[in-house]
N, C-alpha and C positions, 0 to 999 in steps of 0.2 A: 504494500500500500504506500502511495506517495505521501510525503510529509504534509502536503496541502490537504489531501484527503483525510489524513489523521486529524489535522487541525479543524477541519470542518465537522468531524464526527466526535471530537473530544468533548467530554462533559465539563462545561465551564459555567462560572457564575455570570450574571448579567453584565457586569463590567468587563469580565474577561472575554465574553463573547463579542462585545462591542470592539474591543481591541483586536481580537482575532479576525473579525470581519473586515476591519480597516486594513489589516496586514494582507489579507487575501485579495482585497480589492486593489490595493496599491502595487502589489507585487514588487517589481524591481525598483520602484520609486522609493522604497524604504532604505535603499543602499546607503544614501548619503544623509539619512536622517539619524539623529542621536536618539538614545533611549527616551530622553525627556521630550523631544519633539514628537516622537511617535505617540507617547503617552498623552500629550496635550491634544494632539490631533484626533485621538480616539476617545477623548474625555475619560481617560483612565489615569494610571500612575505607573512609574517605573517598576514598582513592586508587583503590579498586575502582570506585566510582561514576564517578570521572573517566575511568577507562579504558573503562568501558561507554559513556560519552558520546562519547568519541573514536572508538570502534569503530562508533558509530551516525552518525558524521560531524557531531557537534555540537562546538562549541568548548569546552564544559565541562559539568559536571553541572547547573548552574543553568539553562542554556539548554535542556537536555534535559528537565529537570523542568517548566519553564514550558510547553514544547510538549506534553508529556504531559498536563498539567493542562488546557490549553486544549482538546485533543482530547477528553478524557474529559468535560469540561463540555458540549461539543457533543453527544456521544453520549447524554448523560443528559437533554438538553433536547428537548422536544417528543416526539411519537410514544410517549407513555407508555401509551396505550390502543388503539393501532392498529398492525397489522403492515403495513409498506409492501409486502411481498411477497405476503401473503395477507390482504388487508384485509377479506374477507368469507368466510363459510362456505357450504357447500351447503345447510345448514338455514335460512339467513337468508331472511326474506321479501323481496319486491322493494323494499318501502319501506325496510327495514333496509339493503339493499345501497345504495340511493340515498343514505341518510344517511351511510353509512360512506365511500363514495367522495367525498362532499362534505367530510367531515372530513379525509380523506387529502389532498385537494387543498389545503385550508386549512393543514394542518400543514406540507405541503411548501413552501408559499410563506413561511410564518412562519420555517421552518427556513432557507430560502435567504436571507431578509432578515437573519437573525442572522449569516450568513457574509460579508455585504457590508461592506467597509471604505470609508471616504470616499476615501482616497488611491488605492486600486486602482480604484474605480469612476470617479473623476475621470480617472485616466490612461487607462483604456479608452475613455472618452467622447472625450477629446481625440485619441487615436490614430485612432479611427474617423472623427471629424468632419473632421479635416484631410486625410484620405486622398482622393486623386482618385477612387478606386474601392475597393470592399471585396469580396474574394473569400472566400466562406464554404465551409469544408471540413467535411463531416459525412457520416456514413453512416447507412443504414437509416432508421428513423423520425425520427432527429434531423435528417436532411436535409429531411424533410417539414415539421417544425416551423419550420425556418428560412424557409420560403416566406412566411409572414406578415410576418416581419421584413423580408424583401426587398421585399414589397409596400408596407409602410408607408414604408420608406426611399425607395423609388423615387418615391412620391407626393410627397415633398418635395424631389425633385431630387438625392437621394443615390444614386449608382450602386452597386448591390449585385448580385453574381452568385453564385448557389449552384451550385457545381460538381456537375453532374448525373451525369457518367460517372466512376465510381470509378477506372477504368483510366487516366483522364486527369489525375488529381490531381497527379501528379509534373510533368507537362508544364505544367499551369496554374500551379503554383508556380514553375517555372523561367522561365515567360514573364511573370511578374508585373512590373508597372511599378514603378520605384523609388519613385514617389510614392503607391503604393497601400498597402493594409493587408490583412492576413489575419485572419479570425476562424475559429478551429478549435474544434469542439465534440465532446467525447469523454468519455463517462462513465467508461470504464476508463482512458483515457489510454495505452492500449497497442495500439490498432488499427494494424497494420503500415503500411497505405497512408497513414494520417494521420501516423505517425511519419516516414515517408520524405518526405512533402510538407513537414513541419515542418523537417526538416533542410535541405532545399533552400531554403526561405524564410529560414532562419537564415544560410545561406551567402551568399545574395544580399542580406542585410540588409534584408529586408522586415519591417516592424513586425508583430508577431503578438499577437493577444489570444486567450487560451485559456480556454475554459469547461470545467471538469472537476471531478473529485471532490476530497475534502478531503485525500487522502493523497498520497504520493510516486508518481510514474509517469514513464514515458519521455518524455512530451511537455513536462514542466515546464522542462527546461533550454533548450528552444528558444523559449520564450515570453517576450515583453517585459512582458506583463501577464497576471495570472491571476485569474479570477473563479471562485469555488467554488459548486458546486451541491449540493443536498440529496443526501446519501450514505447511503441507507438500504436500497437494494435489492441483492439478490444479482444476479450476472450472468445466471443462467439460472432459478433456482428461484423463479418468481413468476408471477402471473396475467397481469400486463401491466406496462408501464413507466409506470404512472399517476403515481407520485411524481416520477420523473426528468423526465417530459414537462412536468409542471406547473412544476417548478423551472426548466427551460430556457426555457419560454415566458415565465415571469415575468421572468427575467433579460434576455431579448431585449426584452421590453416596456419594462423599465427603461432599457436602453441607448437604445432609440428615443426614449423620452420625455425623457431627459436631453439628447439631441442636439437634439430639437425645442425644448427649453427655451432653448437657446443663442441662437435667433433666433425666439422665440415668436410675436411679432406677425406677422412676415413669413410664417412657415410656416402659421399659422392662416388668414391672409388667402388664401394660396395654396390651401390645402385647400378653403376655402369657395367661392372663385371658380371653381376648376376643377370642383368638384362641381356648382355651379349651371349651368355652361355645358355640361358633358358628361353629367350624370346627371339632366337635368330630367324625365325620364320617371318618376323616383321621387319627385317633389315632392308627390304627393297621397297621403293616407292617411285612413282612417276612424277611426284611433286618435289621439286628441288628444295623447297624450304624445310621439309621435314626429313629429307634423305640424310642418313648418316654418312660421313666421309671418313677417310682414314685418320685425319687429325682428331676428330671427335672420338673415334673408337679407341685411340691410344691414351685418352685422358686418365 
C-alpha cells in the first residue's frame, strides 16, 4: 500500500485529518514548507504533524515528509502520456497499438531503473551469487517470466529452481538448504502462499531477495533485500500485465548481468565454448549480421 493510501485510511482525530488532507492535496508543494507553515496552513500545530507521523509508524514528521515527497516524485515521473492499464483504445489502428505498446515497455523499464539503488542492487547480487542454489517463488505469469532467468543462470553454472507447484511452496521453503537463497516475486506482495513461504524462509534464516511494488505489503518484513518494480497497474482493471512483465524481466536481466559481470571472462568463455560444442548445428546463416566468423569463434 502506498504511503498516500495509508494516510488516507489512517484513523486520525479531526485536527489530524485536516492536516493530512492538506498534505494530500498539496503534494509536492509541501517540499519547501516548514513544519510550522504546514501546521498554520492546515489550522493545526507542529505536534499534530508529529502525531500523524507516529501513527503512520514513522519516527517523526521529517521522515514522513521525505517518504511522501519521494513517493509523489515517482508517481509524477514517466507515464505522462500513456495508461499502463489501458495503453490503447478500440479505435486505434494496428500500427498505433504497436507504437503504444513499445512506448509502454520503454516507460516501464525507465521507471524501474529510477527505482534501483546501488546498495540494494549490490546486496541482491551478492546474496544470489554466493548462494549454493536459488529457489524462485512466483505465481501465474510471473513464474513464466522467471524461466528465462533460470535458463541464463543455469548456463553459467548457477543452480536456479523455479518452484512449479504452488501447493509445494511451503515445503520447498522448509527444505531449503542453509547455504541457499530465495528470490520471491510478487506485484501485490500479498499473495497468501508466497507470504506463508516467506515466513518459513525467515524462520529458517534463508536469505531472501524480494521483487515487489513501491508500497508497504506483507512480504516486506520477511525480506533481506528488496528491489522495486514499476507500480502503475491496477490488480484487475487492465488489458494485460504489459508494464509489470517488462519491469520484472528487466530486473531479472539486470541481476543476471551483474552476476555475470563478477566473473566476466570466465562466464563469457564458458558460454562461447559450450555453444560451439553443443549448438554447432546453428553455426550457419545466410544473414551476415548474425553469422559467426573465425574471430568471434576464437574469443
